[in-house]
C-alpha positions as CSV (number, residue, x, y, z in Angstrom):
1,M,-5.2,-15.0,22.5
2,N,-8.3,-16.4,21.1
3,I,-10.0,-13.7,19.0
4,T,-12.9,-14.2,16.7
5,V,-14.5,-11.7,14.3
6,L,-18.2,-12.3,13.5
7,P,-20.6,-10.8,11.1
8,A,-23.1,-8.7,13.1
9,D,-26.2,-6.6,12.7
10,W,-27.5,-3.7,14.7
11,Q,-30.7,-5.3,15.8
12,T,-28.9,-8.4,17.2
13,H,-25.5,-7.0,18.4
14,G,-26.3,-3.4,18.9
15,E,-25.4,-3.3,22.6
16,S,-22.0,-5.1,22.1
17,L,-21.2,-2.7,19.1
18,K,-22.2,0.4,21.2
19,E,-20.1,-0.7,24.1
20,V,-17.0,-0.7,22.1
21,R,-17.6,2.4,20.1
22,T,-18.7,4.4,23.2
23,Q,-15.4,3.5,24.9
24,V,-13.3,4.4,21.9
25,F,-15.0,7.3,20.2
26,V,-17.2,8.9,22.9
27,V,-14.9,8.4,25.9
28,E,-11.3,8.4,24.4
29,Q,-11.8,10.7,21.5
30,N,-14.6,13.0,22.9
31,V,-16.9,12.6,19.9
32,P,-20.4,13.9,20.8
33,E,-22.8,11.0,21.4
34,E,-25.3,12.5,19.0
35,M,-22.7,12.3,16.2
36,E,-21.9,8.7,16.8
37,W,-25.2,7.0,16.5
38,E,-26.7,7.2,12.9
39,E,-29.5,5.8,10.9
40,E,-27.0,3.9,8.7
41,D,-26.2,1.6,11.6
42,N,-29.7,-0.1,11.2
43,H,-28.8,-1.1,7.6
44,A,-25.1,-1.5,7.7
45,Q,-23.0,-4.7,7.6
46,H,-21.2,-4.8,11.0
47,F,-18.4,-6.9,12.3
48,L,-17.7,-7.7,15.9
49,A,-14.3,-8.8,17.4
50,Q,-14.7,-10.8,20.6
51,H,-12.3,-12.2,23.2
52,E,-13.9,-15.0,25.3
53,Q,-17.2,-13.7,24.0
54,A,-16.5,-10.1,25.3
55,P,-16.7,-7.4,22.6
56,I,-13.4,-5.8,21.9
57,G,-13.6,-4.4,18.4
58,T,-16.0,-3.2,15.6
59,A,-16.1,-2.3,12.0
60,R,-18.9,-1.2,9.6
61,L,-19.5,-1.6,5.9
62,L,-22.1,0.5,4.2
63,S,-23.8,-0.4,0.7
64,S,-22.2,2.8,-0.6
65,G,-18.8,1.0,-0.2
66,Q,-17.8,3.1,2.8
67,I,-15.8,1.3,5.6
68,G,-16.1,3.0,8.9
69,R,-16.4,2.8,12.7
70,M,-13.2,0.9,13.0
71,A,-12.5,0.5,16.8
72,V,-10.5,-1.7,19.1
73,L,-10.4,-1.3,22.7
74,K,-7.1,-0.1,24.1
75,P,-5.8,-3.2,25.9
76,Y,-6.2,-5.1,22.6
77,R,-4.5,-2.8,20.1
78,Q,-1.3,-3.6,18.2
79,Q,-2.3,-7.3,18.1
80,G,-3.7,-7.5,14.6
81,I,-7.3,-7.2,15.5
82,G,-7.9,-4.0,13.4
83,S,-6.3,-5.9,10.4
84,Q,-8.8,-8.8,10.9
85,L,-11.7,-6.4,11.0
86,L,-10.7,-4.5,7.9
87,Q,-10.0,-7.8,6.1
88,A,-13.6,-8.8,7.0
89,C,-14.9,-5.8,5.4
90,L,-12.9,-6.2,2.3
91,D,-14.0,-9.8,2.0
92,A,-17.7,-8.9,2.4
93,A,-17.4,-6.1,-0.1
94,A,-15.9,-8.6,-2.6
95,H,-18.7,-10.9,-2.0
96,Q,-21.3,-8.2,-2.5
97,K,-19.4,-7.0,-5.6
98,L,-19.3,-3.5,-4.4
99,P,-17.5,-1.5,-7.2
100,R,-15.5,0.9,-5.2
101,L,-14.4,1.1,-1.5
102,F,-13.6,4.2,0.5
103,L,-13.2,5.3,4.1
104,H,-12.5,8.5,6.2
105,A,-9.2,7.8,8.0
106,Q,-8.0,9.7,11.0
107,N,-4.5,11.0,10.0
108,D,-2.7,8.8,12.5
109,A,-4.3,5.7,10.9
110,I,-3.3,6.5,7.3
111,A,-0.3,4.3,7.3
112,F,-2.4,1.3,8.6
113,Y,-4.8,1.7,5.7
114,E,-2.0,2.1,3.2
115,K,-0.8,-1.4,4.0
116,F,-4.1,-2.7,2.5
117,G,-3.9,-0.6,-0.6
118,F,-5.9,2.5,0.3
119,I,-4.6,5.8,-1.0
120,I,-5.4,9.3,0.0
121,A,-8.0,10.9,-2.3
122,G,-8.6,14.4,-1.0
123,E,-7.6,17.2,1.2
124,E,-7.5,17.1,4.9
125,F,-11.0,17.7,6.6
126,Y,-12.3,17.5,10.2
127,E,-14.9,15.2,11.6
128,A,-15.9,15.8,15.3
129,G,-12.8,18.0,15.6
130,I,-10.4,15.2,14.5
131,P,-8.4,15.6,11.3
132,H,-9.2,13.0,8.5
133,H,-8.4,12.2,4.9
134,K,-10.6,10.3,2.5
135,M,-8.9,7.3,1.3
136,T,-10.0,4.9,-1.6
137,L,-9.0,1.4,-2.4
138,K,-7.3,1.0,-5.8
139,N,-9.1,-2.0,-7.0
140,K,-9.2,-3.7,-10.3
141,A,-11.8,-1.4,-11.7
142,Q,-9.7,1.7,-10.7
143,A,-6.6,0.2,-12.4
144,A,-8.6,-0.2,-15.6
145,D,-9.6,3.5,-15.3
146,S,-6.1,4.5,-15.3
147,N,-5.4,2.7,-18.7
148,L,-2.9,0.3,-17.2
149,P,-2.6,-3.0,-19.0
150,E,-5.0,-5.6,-17.3
151,Q,-2.5,-8.5,-17.3
152,I,1.0,-8.4,-18.4
153,L,3.3,-10.4,-15.8
154,G,4.4,-13.7,-17.0
155,Q,2.4,-13.4,-20.4
156,S,5.1,-13.0,-23.1
157,E,8.8,-13.8,-23.5
158,Q,9.0,-11.2,-26.4
159,L,11.4,-8.2,-25.8
160,Y,9.9,-4.6,-25.9
161,R,11.6,-1.4,-26.2
162,H,10.4,1.9,-24.7
163,K,11.7,5.3,-24.2
164,V,10.9,7.5,-21.0
165,T,7.2,8.2,-21.6
166,D,3.9,8.0,-19.7
167,E,3.4,4.6,-21.4
168,L,6.6,3.2,-19.9
169,S,5.6,4.7,-16.4
170,A,2.2,3.0,-16.6
171,L,3.9,-0.3,-17.6
172,I,6.2,-0.2,-14.5
173,A,3.1,0.5,-12.4
174,S,1.2,-2.3,-13.8
175,M,4.0,-4.8,-13.7
176,V,4.5,-4.0,-9.9
177,Q,1.0,-4.1,-9.1
178,Q,0.6,-7.5,-10.5
179,G,3.4,-8.8,-8.5
180,S,2.9,-10.9,-5.3
181,R,6.2,-11.6,-3.6
182,S,9.2,-9.4,-4.5
183,V,10.1,-6.1,-6.2
184,C,13.9,-5.3,-6.7
185,L,14.7,-2.0,-8.2
186,L,18.2,-0.6,-9.0
187,C,18.5,2.9,-10.4
188,W,20.6,6.0,-10.3
189,D,18.5,8.5,-8.5
190,L,15.0,6.9,-8.2
191,S,14.3,8.3,-11.7
192,P,11.8,11.0,-10.7
193,E,10.7,11.6,-14.3
194,L,9.6,7.9,-14.4
195,L,8.8,6.8,-10.9
196,D,7.7,9.9,-9.0
197,N,4.1,9.8,-9.8
198,E,0.8,8.6,-8.2
199,S,0.4,5.6,-10.4
200,C,3.8,4.1,-9.4
201,R,3.3,5.1,-5.8
202,D,-0.2,3.4,-5.8
203,A,1.1,0.3,-7.5
204,F,3.8,-0.2,-4.9
205,S,1.4,0.4,-2.1
206,Y,-1.1,-2.2,-3.6
207,F,1.7,-4.8,-4.1
208,L,2.7,-4.5,-0.5
209,R,-0.8,-4.8,0.8
210,K,-1.7,-8.0,-1.2
211,N,0.8,-10.2,0.7
212,P,2.0,-9.5,4.2
213,H,5.3,-11.2,3.2
214,S,5.9,-9.2,0.1
215,T,9.0,-6.9,0.0
216,A,10.3,-4.1,-2.1
217,K,14.0,-3.4,-2.2
218,I,15.3,-0.3,-3.8
219,L,19.1,0.6,-4.5
220,I,20.2,4.1,-5.7
221,Q,23.5,5.8,-6.4
222,D,22.6,9.5,-5.9
223,S,20.2,10.5,-3.1
224,G,20.7,14.3,-3.6
225,K,17.8,15.0,-5.7
226,I,15.2,13.2,-3.7
227,T,16.7,14.6,-0.5
228,R,16.2,18.0,-1.8
229,Y,12.8,17.6,-3.6
230,G,11.3,14.5,-2.1
231,H,9.8,11.5,-3.9
232,R,6.5,9.5,-3.6
233,L,8.3,6.2,-3.2
234,L,10.6,7.6,-0.5
235,E,7.6,8.7,1.3
236,L,6.0,5.3,1.1
237,S,9.3,3.7,2.4
238,R,9.1,5.9,5.4
239,R,5.6,4.8,6.1
240,L,6.0,1.2,5.5
241,P,9.6,0.7,6.6
242,S,9.2,-3.0,7.3
243,H,8.1,-3.7,3.7
244,I,10.0,-1.4,1.5
245,E,13.6,-0.2,2.0
246,I,15.8,2.2,0.1
247,R,19.5,1.9,0.4
248,K,22.3,4.0,-1.2
249,I,24.8,1.9,-3.2
250,D,28.2,1.4,-1.6
251,R,31.2,3.4,-3.2
252,D,32.7,0.0,-4.3
253,F,29.9,-0.3,-6.9
254,A,30.1,3.4,-8.0
255,E,30.5,2.3,-11.6
256,V,27.1,0.7,-11.8
257,E,24.8,2.8,-14.0
258,E,22.1,0.2,-14.8
259,F,18.4,0.4,-14.3
260,V,17.0,-2.8,-13.2
261,L,13.5,-3.7,-12.2
262,T,12.5,-7.3,-11.5
263,V,9.1,-8.4,-10.3
264,D,8.4,-11.9,-8.8
265,D,11.5,-13.3,-10.5
266,Q,9.9,-13.2,-13.9
267,G,9.1,-9.6,-15.1
268,V,12.2,-7.4,-16.0
269,I,12.5,-3.9,-17.2
270,L,16.2,-2.9,-17.9
271,K,18.5,-0.1,-19.2
272,A,22.2,-0.7,-19.4
273,S,23.5,2.8,-18.8
274,L,22.6,6.4,-18.1
275,D,23.2,7.4,-21.6
276,Q,21.1,4.6,-23.2
277,K,17.8,6.0,-24.4
278,E,15.7,2.9,-24.5
279,F,14.5,0.5,-21.8
280,T,13.9,-3.2,-22.7
281,C,10.9,-4.9,-21.2
282,Q,10.2,-8.7,-20.7
283,F,7.1,-10.0,-18.8
284,N,8.2,-13.6,-18.6
285,A,12.0,-13.7,-18.6
286,K,13.0,-16.0,-15.5
287,A,16.6,-16.4,-16.7
288,K,17.3,-12.8,-17.2
289,A,15.4,-12.0,-13.9
290,A,17.7,-14.5,-12.0
291,E,20.9,-13.0,-13.6
292,K,19.8,-9.4,-12.6
293,N,18.7,-10.4,-9.1
294,A,22.1,-12.1,-8.5
295,L,23.6,-8.7,-9.3
296,F,21.1,-6.8,-7.2
297,D,21.6,-9.1,-4.1
298,N,25.5,-8.8,-4.3
299,I,25.1,-5.0,-4.2
300,W,22.4,-5.0,-1.5
301,R,24.5,-7.1,0.9
302,H,27.2,-4.4,0.7
303,S,24.9,-1.4,1.1
304,E,23.3,0.3,4.0
305,T,20.4,2.7,4.6
306,D,21.3,6.3,4.1
307,P,20.3,8.2,7.3
308,N,19.5,11.2,5.2
309,L,16.7,9.3,3.5
310,R,15.4,7.8,6.7
311,S,15.0,11.2,8.4
312,L,13.8,13.2,5.5
313,S,10.6,15.1,6.1
314,I,8.6,15.6,2.8
């Protein structure tokens, strides 16, 4: 299917933009017409998706950094057109150097936006009778705000030692966020004290959004704690099952107590056993990463997804 996404403005393309938005919002979702048309349309950067020059999708970027009016006609959904429209908005925002991006996502679209690195940033609210959440894009400026190191992956072969602290959790988040291809994590129970926080969840979400072919694989020995109490990475795996998967280690490997994190086959964070107090970190250790990835891959091949994790409601 030949789809084009074009920059548009209200003065030139208003009728085509209205055609799509009327069908999607006014007709399908019963949004009152007086709420759909706004003064901001006259000044916004619009994008128009076309099939054989017929309008089929829209998106809008405001100077405030708000992305909105994402709409695709029903016959053309689930074909990547929404992704093209959103990416056009992100590219335009980068060109305009807009410092922060946000949007109001309908609840059933949250998983879609999470694939691009957006995170929930507020309580549920209603617009035109439809439940929404505000979502923001965790960009480089926001990472700086969270005191994460700006660039660590691949920078040093020196060995560092850390105990379980907020600093170590931030280091893990930063290493994952800077990855672009693969993350492998082996740990006993998904280490809630280290990994069940917004920074790590946001880092994994951002990593998965950067590259459509990126993957995160997680192996755990004990699923009891996260089954009872939940975990942010488990929630993310259930929302993005094609990109992040959690498996329970097979009983043949019951003696494995290591903590292993590898990122892009070069960054490694390790702990040899449950009793060991310190983690070792290296940001450019390809030989060690290859060794640990071989261990991980062998265990992964003999492991399966735990149905209790797959069906968990948190």
